[in-house]
C-alpha atoms as one frame of an Amber mdcrd trajectory, in Angstrom:
protein
 -29.214 -57.801   5.884 -29.387 -54.987   3.320 -29.418 -52.322   6.050 -26.211
 -53.717   7.523 -24.340 -53.643   4.162 -25.336 -50.051   3.705 -24.080 -49.171
   7.155 -20.844 -51.009   6.488 -20.445 -49.233   3.207 -21.045 -45.911   4.863
 -18.378 -46.683   7.485 -15.934 -47.586   4.712 -16.706 -44.321   2.922 -16.220
 -42.273   6.070 -12.790 -43.883   6.523 -11.887 -42.967   2.914 -12.998 -39.371
   3.467 -10.855 -39.199   6.624  -7.847 -40.429   4.676  -8.373 -37.847   2.033
  -8.678 -35.060   4.561  -5.412 -36.121   6.121  -3.566 -36.415   2.733  -4.858
 -32.957   1.710  -3.095 -31.494   4.758   0.236 -33.080   3.527   0.500 -30.697
   0.563   2.936 -27.914   1.328   1.932 -24.287   0.653   2.468 -23.408  -2.983
   1.029 -21.599  -5.950   1.102 -22.267  -9.628   3.067 -20.649 -12.401   0.852
 -18.202 -14.328   2.171 -19.434 -17.655   2.746 -23.211 -17.413   0.839 -24.095
 -14.229   3.531 -26.085 -12.416   3.703 -25.809  -8.622   6.138 -23.167  -7.293
   6.937 -21.575  -3.942   4.235 -19.177  -2.687   6.494 -16.123  -2.933   7.133
 -16.613  -6.739   4.838 -15.854  -9.611   6.642 -17.634 -12.458   8.758 -20.814
 -12.434  11.380 -19.345 -14.718  12.471 -16.180 -16.670  11.357 -18.009 -19.809
   7.747 -18.396 -18.501   7.720 -14.812 -17.370   8.852 -13.604 -20.855   6.251
 -15.738 -22.562   3.507 -14.474 -20.252   4.472 -10.825 -20.930   4.615 -11.444
 -24.719   1.179 -12.950 -24.575  -0.195  -9.981 -22.685   1.370  -7.622 -25.179
  -0.174  -9.560 -28.122  -3.581  -9.408 -26.410  -3.209  -5.671 -25.764  -2.235
  -4.954 -29.445  -5.102  -7.178 -30.666  -7.588  -5.284 -28.465  -6.375  -1.856
 -29.783  -6.615  -3.091 -33.382 -10.201  -4.168 -32.785 -11.106  -0.879 -31.090
  -9.723   1.123 -34.054 -11.564  -1.264 -36.502 -14.894  -0.663 -34.636 -14.401
   3.054 -34.508 -13.685   3.213 -38.236 -16.729   0.942 -38.940 -18.975   3.191
 -36.785 -17.677   6.232 -38.592 -18.264   4.662 -42.015 -21.839   3.657 -40.981
 -22.482   7.226 -39.659 -21.305   8.716 -43.065 -23.293   6.197 -45.099 -26.524
   7.039 -43.255 -26.095  10.741 -44.234 -24.713  11.975 -41.052 -22.172  14.331
 -42.651
């Protein structure tokens, strides 16, 4: 009796998997906006000009922050070099 219920449950699970496979194919081709993540047509990168501007501003902030840290590290290494009697 237990074996039969396991087989029945397996059959039900197989049907559910088949349904999921079919529903997955119903999703039209798309990609997601790099900034907000909503679905957009495959040929676009951003959903709006606002998202594109926000994305570019974020990249600029990251780039500036990276340069500031690089300068800070170079100055720190130079100070350490001088403090160890490197001059």
